[in-house]
C-alpha positions as CSV (number, residue, x, y, z in Angstrom):
1,M,11.6,6.5,-2.9
2,P,13.3,6.2,0.5
3,E,11.3,8.3,3.0
4,G,12.4,9.9,6.3
5,P,12.7,6.6,8.3
6,S,14.9,5.0,5.6
7,V,17.2,8.0,5.4
8,K,17.5,8.1,9.2
9,K,18.5,4.5,9.1
10,F,21.2,5.3,6.4
11,Q,22.5,8.0,8.7
12,L,22.8,5.5,11.6
13,L,24.9,3.3,9.3
14,T,27.4,6.2,8.7
15,S,27.6,7.1,12.4
16,P,30.3,4.5,13.4
17,F,32.7,6.0,10.8
18,V,32.5,9.6,12.1
19,G,36.0,10.7,13.2
20,Q,37.7,8.3,10.8
21,V,40.0,9.1,7.8
22,V,39.1,7.9,4.3
23,T,41.9,5.6,3.2
24,K,40.6,4.4,-0.2
25,V,37.8,5.5,-2.5
26,G,35.9,4.1,-5.5
27,G,32.6,4.5,-7.3
28,S,31.1,5.7,-10.6
29,S,29.8,9.1,-9.6
30,R,30.5,11.9,-12.2
31,K,28.9,14.6,-10.1
32,I,31.9,14.7,-7.7
33,N,35.5,13.6,-8.1
34,V,35.6,10.7,-5.7
35,N,39.4,10.7,-5.5
36,E,39.3,14.1,-3.7
37,L,37.7,12.4,-0.7
38,K,40.8,10.3,0.0
39,A,42.7,11.3,3.1
40,L,39.8,13.5,4.4
41,R,38.2,12.9,7.7
42,L,34.5,12.3,8.1
43,Q,33.6,14.8,10.8
44,D,29.9,14.6,11.0
45,S,26.8,13.0,9.6
46,R,23.3,14.5,9.7
47,V,19.9,13.8,8.2
48,H,17.1,16.1,7.2
49,G,14.0,14.7,5.7
50,K,15.0,12.8,2.6
51,N,18.6,14.2,2.5
52,L,21.8,13.0,4.2
53,F,24.6,15.4,4.8
54,L,28.2,14.3,5.4
55,V,31.0,16.8,6.3
56,F,34.6,16.1,5.4
57,V,37.7,18.0,6.7
58,A,41.4,17.8,6.3
59,A,42.7,14.8,8.3
60,G,45.1,17.0,10.3
61,G,42.3,19.4,11.3
62,L,41.0,17.2,14.1
63,L,42.3,14.5,16.4
64,G,41.4,11.1,15.1
65,P,40.1,8.2,17.1
66,T,42.4,6.2,19.3
67,V,43.3,2.6,18.5
68,E,40.8,1.5,21.2
69,E,38.1,3.6,19.6
70,L,38.8,2.3,16.2
71,A,38.5,-1.3,17.5
72,L,35.1,-0.5,19.1
73,Q,34.0,1.3,15.9
74,G,35.1,-1.8,13.9
75,E,33.0,-4.0,16.1
76,A,30.0,-1.7,15.7
77,C,30.4,-1.5,11.9
78,S,30.5,-5.3,11.6
79,G,26.9,-5.3,12.7
80,A,25.8,-2.1,11.1
81,S,24.1,-3.4,8.0
82,F,20.5,-4.0,8.7
83,P,18.6,-6.9,7.1
84,A,16.7,-6.3,3.8
85,Q,13.4,-4.7,4.3
86,E,9.9,-5.0,2.9
87,G,9.1,-5.2,-0.8
88,Q,7.2,-1.9,-0.7
89,E,10.4,0.2,-0.7
90,Q,13.6,-1.2,-1.9
91,V,16.3,-0.3,0.6
92,C,19.2,-1.8,-1.4
93,A,17.8,-2.1,-4.9
94,P,19.7,-2.8,-8.1
95,Q,20.0,-0.2,-10.8
96,I,17.1,-1.6,-12.8
97,G,14.5,0.5,-14.6
98,L,15.3,3.8,-13.0
99,P,14.1,7.0,-14.6
100,E,16.5,8.8,-16.9
101,E,17.1,11.7,-14.4
102,E,18.1,9.2,-11.7
103,L,20.7,7.4,-13.9
104,Q,22.4,10.5,-15.3
105,E,24.7,12.8,-13.3
106,V,26.2,16.1,-14.4
107,P,30.0,15.7,-14.5
108,H,31.7,17.1,-11.4
109,S,33.3,20.5,-11.1
110,R,36.6,20.9,-9.2
111,S,35.4,24.3,-7.9
112,D,32.9,22.4,-5.7
113,A,35.5,20.0,-4.3
114,P,36.7,20.1,-0.6
115,D,39.3,22.7,0.3
116,A,41.7,21.7,3.0
117,G,41.6,25.3,4.2
118,D,37.8,25.3,4.8
119,P,36.4,24.3,8.2
120,G,34.3,21.7,6.5
121,N,32.6,20.7,3.3
122,W,29.2,19.1,3.3
123,L,28.3,16.4,0.8
124,R,24.6,16.3,0.2
125,V,23.2,12.9,-0.7
126,H,19.7,12.5,-2.1
127,F,18.5,8.9,-2.7
128,G,16.1,9.5,-5.5
129,L,13.7,6.5,-6.1
130,F,15.9,3.5,-5.1
131,G,19.0,5.0,-3.4
132,S,20.6,3.2,-0.5
133,I,23.7,2.8,1.7
134,R,25.3,-0.4,2.8
135,A,28.0,-0.8,5.5
136,N,30.8,-3.3,5.1
137,E,29.1,-5.2,2.3
138,F,28.2,-4.7,-1.4
139,S,24.8,-5.2,-2.9
140,R,24.4,-8.3,-5.0
141,A,22.1,-8.8,-8.0
142,N,18.9,-10.5,-7.0
143,K,17.6,-10.9,-10.5
144,A,18.8,-10.6,-14.1
145,N,18.6,-7.3,-16.0
146,K,16.8,-6.7,-19.2
147,R,19.6,-8.3,-21.2
148,G,19.5,-11.4,-19.0
149,D,22.8,-10.6,-17.3
150,W,23.3,-11.1,-13.6
151,K,25.4,-8.0,-12.9
152,D,25.8,-6.6,-9.4
153,P,24.8,-3.0,-9.0
154,V,27.5,-0.4,-9.6
155,P,28.1,1.8,-6.5
156,R,28.1,5.6,-7.0
157,L,30.6,6.0,-4.1
158,V,32.7,3.6,-1.9
159,L,34.5,5.0,1.1
160,H,37.0,2.8,2.9
161,F,38.1,3.9,6.4
162,E,41.1,3.4,8.6
163,S,39.2,1.0,10.9
164,G,38.9,-1.4,7.9
165,G,35.2,-0.8,7.4
166,F,33.6,0.8,4.4
167,L,30.4,2.5,3.2
168,V,28.8,1.9,-0.2
169,F,26.3,4.4,-1.8
170,Y,23.9,3.2,-4.5
171,N,21.6,5.1,-6.9
172,C,22.0,8.4,-5.2
173,R,22.8,12.0,-6.3
174,M,25.6,13.9,-4.6
175,H,26.9,17.4,-4.6
176,W,28.9,19.7,-2.4
177,C,27.3,22.4,-0.3
178,S,28.6,24.9,2.2
179,S,26.2,23.8,5.0
180,P,23.3,21.5,5.5
181,M,20.1,22.8,4.1
182,A,18.1,21.7,7.1
183,D,15.2,23.0,9.1
184,P,14.5,20.7,12.0
185,A,11.2,22.4,12.6
186,S,9.9,20.7,9.4
187,D,11.5,17.3,9.9
188,I,8.8,14.8,10.8
189,L,11.3,12.7,12.8
190,S,13.0,15.6,14.6
191,V,12.3,16.4,18.3
192,E,12.2,20.0,17.1
193,F,9.3,19.4,14.6
194,H,6.9,22.3,14.8
195,R,3.4,21.0,15.1
196,G,1.8,24.5,15.0
197,R,3.4,25.3,11.7
198,A,2.4,22.0,10.2
199,L,-1.2,22.5,11.4
200,D,-1.3,25.9,9.8
201,A,-0.2,24.3,6.5
202,L,-2.9,21.6,6.7
203,R,-5.7,24.1,7.4
204,T,-5.3,25.8,4.0
205,P,-7.9,25.1,1.2
206,N,-5.4,22.8,-0.6
207,P,-6.2,19.0,-0.7
208,V,-4.5,17.4,2.3
209,C,-2.7,14.8,0.1
210,H,-0.9,17.7,-1.6
211,T,0.0,19.5,1.7
212,L,1.4,16.3,3.3
213,L,4.0,16.0,0.6
214,D,5.1,19.6,0.9
215,Q,8.7,19.2,2.3
216,R,8.7,22.8,3.6
217,Y,6.3,21.6,6.4
218,F,6.7,17.8,6.4
219,S,10.3,17.0,5.5
220,G,10.8,13.2,5.2
221,L,7.1,12.4,4.8
222,G,6.7,10.5,1.5
223,N,4.1,8.8,-0.5
224,I,3.8,5.6,1.6
225,I,3.4,7.5,4.8
226,K,0.9,9.9,3.1
227,N,-1.3,7.0,2.0
228,E,-1.2,5.1,5.2
229,I,-1.9,8.0,7.6
230,L,-4.8,9.3,5.5
231,Y,-6.4,5.9,5.7
232,L,-5.8,5.7,9.4
233,A,-7.3,9.1,9.9
234,K,-10.3,8.2,7.6
235,I,-9.7,11.3,5.5
236,H,-10.3,11.4,1.7
237,P,-7.0,12.4,0.0
238,L,-8.7,15.3,-1.9
239,T,-10.4,16.8,1.1
240,Q,-9.6,20.5,1.5
241,G,-7.8,21.0,4.8
242,S,-9.9,24.1,5.5
243,L,-13.0,21.9,5.6
244,L,-11.7,19.6,8.3
245,A,-12.2,20.2,12.0
246,L,-9.1,21.0,14.0
247,S,-9.4,17.8,15.9
248,D,-9.3,15.8,12.6
249,L,-6.1,17.6,11.6
250,E,-4.6,17.1,15.0
251,R,-5.3,13.4,14.7
252,L,-3.9,13.2,11.2
253,L,-0.7,14.9,12.5
254,D,-0.5,12.5,15.4
255,Y,-0.7,9.6,12.9
256,A,2.1,11.2,10.8
257,I,4.5,11.4,13.7
258,Q,3.6,8.0,15.2
259,F,3.7,6.1,11.9
260,S,7.0,7.6,10.9
261,S,8.5,6.8,14.3
262,D,7.1,3.2,14.3
263,W,8.4,2.6,10.8
264,L,11.9,3.7,11.8
265,Q,11.9,1.4,14.8
266,S,10.7,-1.5,12.6
267,K,13.6,-0.8,10.2
268,L,16.1,-0.7,12.9
269,H,14.9,-4.1,14.2
270,G,14.8,-5.7,10.7
271,K,11.1,-5.8,10.5
272,G,9.1,-5.1,7.3
273,L,6.3,-2.7,6.7
274,H,2.8,-4.1,6.5
275,P,0.7,-1.3,4.8
276,Q,-3.0,-1.2,5.2
277,I,-3.9,0.7,2.0
278,Y,-0.7,1.4,0.0
279,Q,-0.7,-0.7,-3.2
280,K,-3.7,-2.7,-1.9
281,E,-6.7,-3.8,-3.8
282,Q,-8.9,-4.1,-0.7
283,C,-8.8,-2.2,2.6
284,P,-8.6,-4.2,5.9
285,L,-12.4,-4.2,6.1
286,G,-12.7,-5.8,2.7
287,H,-13.8,-2.7,0.7
288,T,-12.5,-2.1,-2.8
289,V,-9.7,0.4,-2.9
290,M,-9.5,3.2,-5.5
291,K,-6.3,4.3,-7.1
292,G,-5.5,7.6,-8.8
293,T,-2.6,9.9,-9.7
294,L,-3.0,13.0,-7.5
295,G,-0.9,16.2,-7.1
296,P,-0.9,19.9,-7.5
297,L,-1.9,21.3,-11.0
298,H,1.7,22.1,-12.0
299,G,3.5,19.9,-9.5
300,L,4.5,16.3,-9.0
301,K,1.7,13.7,-9.3
302,R,1.9,10.6,-7.1
303,L,-0.1,7.4,-7.0
304,T,-2.6,7.4,-4.3
305,W,-4.8,4.7,-2.8
306,W,-7.9,5.2,-0.7
307,C,-11.1,3.5,0.4
308,P,-14.2,5.4,-0.7
309,Q,-16.2,3.8,2.2
310,C,-13.7,4.3,4.9
311,Q,-12.5,7.7,3.5
312,P,-15.7,9.3,2.2
313,A,-15.4,12.4,-0.1
314,V,-16.2,15.7,1.5
315,A,-18.1,18.5,-0.2
316,A,-15.6,21.1,-1.4
317,E,-16.1,24.8,-0.8
318,S,-17.6,25.0,-4.3
319,G,-20.3,22.6,-3.1
320,D,-19.0,19.6,-5.2
321,P,-17.7,16.5,-3.4
322,S,-14.1,15.6,-3.8
323,S,-13.7,13.4,-6.9
324,V,-11.0,12.0,-9.1
325,T,-11.0,12.6,-12.8
C-alpha cells in the first residue's frame, strides 16, 4: 500500500498541472463520471496522509496560466515522472491479484459531480494497495497476467491538460467531497505534525505496533515504516506503550519522522528503499527474524517482522511477556 512518502510524490506529479484546464478525459472509473471533469480547471492539489485531494472549478472561475507559464509547465511535466522504485512497494503496479474490494467500484452518482456554481469540488483519491499516478506516460505490462496475456494496466482516470501534458491514475478509488478531510497535526510529513499528541497516543497501554498505524495520530505512516522504525528503536511490536520510558517513545517518534522524510527524498531522487527488517529472513546482525500477523482485536491485521534478539519482549502489565500466538 502506498504510504505517506509515495502519496506525497504523487502530489508533486500533479503540481505542474495546477491552474490548467482539462481538455480531454478517459478512464474506467465507475465511481465518478469522468466526462464531467472535461473543461474544468484543476485549482489545487493537496495531500494528507495516504489521500490525495484535487479541487476542480469552472474554467471561467479563475484566470488561467499564460502562454509562457504553460510552456514552463510543459517543460516541468516532461520530467515529472520519477523512475520506478523499489520492489517492496509497487509505485506503478499492474492490476494483477488485487483484492476484490480494490477492483470493484460503486457506480457514480451525478449528485456528487462538480457544479459550476460551487467554489470548488474536491476529488479524493485513495490508492489502496497498488494505486499510483503517472505523468505524461502510461504504465506498461511488465509480466503476463494469469491467462498469459500481456495487457497493459487499464487506467481509472486520464486527464489531458491544455499544455499538452496528462496525468494517469491507476488502481485507485475516487469520490467527490466538499473539502479535504485533513488534519495536518496528524500528518507525519507535515511541518504542523503535533509531536505531543502523537506521544500521548503512544503512551497508552495499547501495543505500539497498533498505535503507529492509527491514522488519527500518524496519518501516512504505513506498514513498511512501522516495521522499520520499531527495529531501529529496538522495540518489540507488541510492547505496551505505557511500559516504555518517555525517552524510548521520543526516540521512536524521531525515527518515524526521519525515516518518512528520508524515504520521500529517496523517492524524489529515484532511489530505492533498502529495508533492514521488512520482509527479511535475517536482521542486519544475522539474527533470525520472526513474522506474525498483528493488529487490534477487531481491527485490521498486518504482517509484522521483528528480531527477538534486537527487539526483546517486554513483560506486559499482567506480568506476561509480549508474545505472538
